[in-house]
C-alpha positions as CSV (number, residue, x, y, z in Angstrom):
1,M,-20.0,115.4,-2.5
2,S,-19.6,111.5,-2.2
3,T,-16.1,109.8,-1.2
4,S,-15.7,108.5,-4.8
5,E,-16.2,112.2,-6.1
6,I,-13.6,113.3,-3.6
7,E,-11.0,110.7,-4.8
8,F,-11.9,111.3,-8.4
9,L,-11.8,115.1,-8.8
10,P,-7.9,115.4,-8.1
11,A,-7.2,113.0,-10.8
12,L,-9.7,114.5,-13.3
13,V,-8.3,117.9,-12.8
14,S,-4.7,116.8,-13.2
15,H,-5.5,115.1,-16.5
16,I,-7.6,118.1,-17.6
17,V,-4.7,120.5,-16.8
18,D,-2.0,118.2,-18.5
19,V,-4.1,118.2,-21.7
20,A,-5.5,121.7,-21.9
21,R,-2.0,123.4,-21.3
22,V,-0.7,121.8,-24.6
23,N,-3.9,122.4,-26.5
24,G,-4.6,126.1,-26.3
25,D,-6.5,125.6,-22.9
26,K,-9.1,123.1,-24.7
27,A,-9.7,120.2,-22.3
28,P,-10.6,116.6,-23.7
29,S,-14.4,115.9,-24.2
30,E,-16.8,114.2,-21.8
31,R,-16.5,111.1,-23.7
32,E,-12.7,111.1,-23.9
33,L,-12.7,111.5,-20.1
34,A,-14.8,108.9,-19.6
35,E,-13.0,106.6,-21.6
36,H,-9.7,107.8,-20.0
37,F,-10.8,107.0,-16.6
38,A,-13.1,104.1,-17.4
39,V,-16.1,105.6,-15.8
40,S,-19.6,106.6,-16.9
41,R,-20.2,109.9,-18.9
42,G,-22.6,110.6,-16.1
43,Q,-19.8,110.5,-13.3
44,V,-17.7,112.7,-15.6
45,R,-20.5,115.3,-16.2
46,E,-21.3,115.6,-12.5
47,S,-17.6,116.2,-11.7
48,L,-17.3,118.6,-14.5
49,A,-20.4,120.4,-13.1
50,I,-18.4,121.0,-9.8
51,L,-15.3,121.9,-11.5
52,E,-17.1,124.7,-13.6
53,A,-18.9,126.1,-10.1
54,M,-15.3,126.5,-8.8
55,R,-14.5,128.2,-12.1
56,I,-11.6,125.8,-12.9
57,I,-13.3,125.0,-16.4
58,Q,-15.8,126.5,-18.4
59,R,-18.2,124.4,-20.8
60,R,-18.9,126.3,-24.1
61,A,-21.8,125.4,-26.3
62,K,-20.8,123.8,-29.5
63,S,-17.0,124.5,-28.6
64,G,-16.3,122.2,-25.8
65,I,-14.5,122.3,-22.2
66,Y,-11.9,124.9,-21.5
67,L,-9.4,125.6,-18.7
68,T,-10.1,128.9,-16.8
69,L,-7.7,128.7,-13.8
70,D,-7.0,132.4,-13.9
71,D,-11.0,132.7,-12.9
72,A,-10.6,130.0,-10.3
73,G,-11.8,131.2,-6.6
74,L,-10.3,130.6,-3.3
75,D,-12.3,127.2,-2.9
76,S,-10.5,125.6,-5.7
77,M,-6.8,126.0,-4.3
78,A,-6.8,123.1,-2.1
79,L,-8.2,120.9,-4.9
80,L,-5.6,122.1,-7.3
81,A,-3.0,121.5,-4.7
82,R,-4.1,117.9,-4.3
83,A,-4.3,117.5,-8.1
84,G,-0.4,118.7,-8.2
85,V,-1.4,121.8,-10.3
86,Q,1.8,124.0,-9.9
87,L,1.2,127.7,-9.8
88,D,3.5,130.0,-11.8
89,A,5.8,132.4,-10.3
90,R,3.7,135.3,-10.6
91,Q,0.7,133.6,-8.8
92,I,3.1,132.3,-6.3
93,F,4.2,135.9,-5.6
94,Q,0.7,137.2,-5.5
95,A,-0.1,134.3,-2.9
96,V,2.6,135.3,-0.7
97,E,1.9,138.9,-0.7
98,L,-1.7,138.3,0.2
99,R,-0.4,136.2,2.9
100,K,1.7,138.8,4.1
101,I,-1.4,141.4,4.2
102,H,-3.4,139.1,6.2
103,E,-0.6,137.6,8.7
104,I,0.6,141.0,9.6
105,K,-3.0,141.6,11.0
106,A,-3.3,138.1,12.2
107,A,0.0,138.8,14.4
108,E,-1.5,141.9,16.0
109,L,-5.0,140.1,16.7
110,A,-3.1,136.9,18.2
111,A,-1.1,139.2,20.4
112,N,-4.5,140.4,22.0
113,R,-6.5,137.3,21.8
114,A,-4.3,134.2,21.9
115,T,-5.3,131.8,24.8
116,E,-2.9,129.5,26.7
117,A,-4.0,126.7,24.5
118,N,-2.8,128.7,21.4
119,F,0.5,129.1,23.2
120,E,0.8,125.6,24.2
121,R,0.4,124.5,20.6
122,L,3.0,127.1,19.4
123,R,5.4,125.6,21.9
124,D,4.7,122.3,20.6
125,I,5.4,123.3,17.0
126,L,8.5,125.1,17.9
127,E,9.9,122.0,19.9
128,R,9.3,119.8,17.0
129,S,10.8,122.3,14.7
130,E,14.0,122.4,16.6
131,K,14.1,118.6,16.7
132,Q,13.6,118.3,12.9
133,I,16.3,120.8,12.2
134,A,18.7,118.9,14.4
135,E,17.8,115.7,12.4
136,G,18.7,117.8,9.1
137,V,15.0,118.1,8.0
138,G,13.4,121.2,6.7
139,L,10.3,122.9,8.1
140,Q,8.0,122.6,5.0
141,Q,5.2,121.1,7.0
142,L,5.9,122.6,10.4
143,D,6.2,126.2,8.9
144,G,2.3,126.1,7.9
145,E,1.4,124.6,11.2
146,F,3.0,127.7,13.1
147,H,1.6,130.4,10.8
148,L,-2.0,128.9,10.9
149,E,-1.9,128.4,14.6
150,I,-1.2,132.1,14.8
151,V,-4.3,132.9,12.6
152,R,-6.2,130.4,15.0
153,A,-5.3,132.5,17.9
154,T,-7.3,135.4,16.4
155,Q,-10.0,133.6,17.3
156,N,-11.6,134.4,13.9
157,E,-12.8,131.0,12.4
158,M,-13.5,132.6,8.8
159,F,-10.0,134.1,8.8
160,H,-8.5,130.8,9.6
161,K,-10.4,129.1,6.7
162,I,-9.3,131.7,4.1
163,C,-5.5,131.5,5.3
164,S,-5.8,127.7,5.2
165,S,-6.8,127.7,1.6
166,F,-3.4,129.6,0.9
167,Y,-1.5,127.0,2.9
168,A,-3.1,124.2,1.1
169,A,-2.0,125.3,-2.2
170,S,1.3,126.1,-1.0
171,F,2.4,122.7,0.1
172,Q,4.1,121.6,-3.1
173,R,6.4,124.7,-3.1
174,M,7.5,124.5,0.4
175,P,9.9,121.7,-0.3
176,L,11.6,124.0,-2.7
177,Y,11.8,127.0,-0.3
178,F,13.0,124.9,2.7
179,G,15.3,123.0,0.3
180,E,18.3,124.5,2.2
181,I,18.5,123.7,5.7
182,E,19.8,127.3,6.5
183,R,16.7,128.7,5.4
184,S,14.8,126.4,7.9
185,V,17.1,127.3,10.7
186,K,16.7,131.3,9.9
187,S,13.0,130.7,9.8
188,H,12.9,128.7,13.0
189,A,14.7,131.6,14.8
190,E,12.3,134.1,13.4
191,H,9.3,132.0,14.7
192,Q,10.8,131.9,18.1
193,Q,11.1,135.8,18.0
194,I,7.3,136.0,16.8
195,F,6.2,133.6,19.6
196,D,8.0,135.6,22.3
197,A,6.5,138.9,21.1
198,L,2.9,137.2,21.3
199,Y,3.5,135.8,24.5
200,R,4.4,139.4,25.9
201,R,1.1,140.5,24.2
202,D,3.5,143.0,22.2
203,A,1.3,143.4,19.1
204,I,3.3,146.2,17.6
205,L,6.7,143.9,17.8
206,A,4.7,140.9,16.7
207,Q,3.6,142.6,13.5
208,A,6.9,144.1,12.8
209,L,8.6,140.6,13.0
210,M,6.0,139.1,10.9
211,N,6.7,141.7,8.2
212,T,10.2,141.0,8.3
213,H,9.6,137.2,8.3
214,L,7.3,137.1,5.3
215,G,9.3,139.7,3.3
216,R,12.3,137.4,3.2
217,A,9.7,135.0,1.5
218,M,8.6,137.6,-0.8
219,S,12.3,138.4,-1.9
220,Y,12.9,134.8,-2.7
221,W,9.9,134.3,-4.8
222,T,10.4,137.8,-6.5
223,E,14.1,136.5,-7.6
224,I,12.3,133.5,-9.2
225,L,9.8,135.5,-10.9
226,D,12.5,137.8,-12.2
227,G,14.5,134.8,-13.2
228,S,11.5,133.5,-15.2
229,R,11.0,136.7,-16.9
230,D,14.6,136.9,-18.0
231,Q,14.4,133.4,-19.3
232,A,11.3,134.3,-21.1
233,A,12.6,137.4,-22.9
234,P,14.3,136.9,-26.2
235,E,18.1,137.8,-26.3
236,K,18.8,140.9,-27.8
237,P,21.7,141.1,-30.6
238,A,24.9,142.4,-29.1
239,V,25.3,144.7,-32.4
240,E,22.2,146.3,-34.1
241,P,22.2,145.1,-37.7
242,D,22.9,147.7,-40.4
243,H,20.0,148.8,-42.5
244,V,20.1,148.1,-45.8
């Protein structure tokens, strides 16, 4: 993929999503996209082929281009995040749930496999976290660094690539989660406890602490999901109308 394609794809995805979401999932045509971005139809066609391979869109003969985000694979998550495409509450909950499944196992493996280099990087992240909190800044960036370093400490490169995809897709919602400094303070304290368990090579404790830590995030997004459902549900009349 060329540099121009890498720069063009996020803007293309963002525009397609904006239009399709108010048009029954139907995206603009190749001609409309070429005119909107002032590029050749050939460049648009090549970019659409990439998006179709990632299952972000589907081109249907004699019908047009349609958004298919529900079918998108893991490889699309980083691109969608760069394009500013927000996940809905249900998708966020599922992503956090999957993170929890993966990272509890990561804590176990890291306790047995982490090298001194991994521990040094974790110490550095914790020191920078403490400094940021003292300055009143949340952990929206450093939280991901901490968790991904634990996954890196499993020494399983494929595992790290998969989890990196989840974090690439989550950076937009992290400022919301860490919007309250108290949540950063609590997360930092839990990170320190997880680090101590890993350093002592206590896999069972590390797993238990990670389970509790990520459980808080799941509870937070569950509340948002429930709130979204309540807002979407039609209000019921306080008194049932009389039948005529």
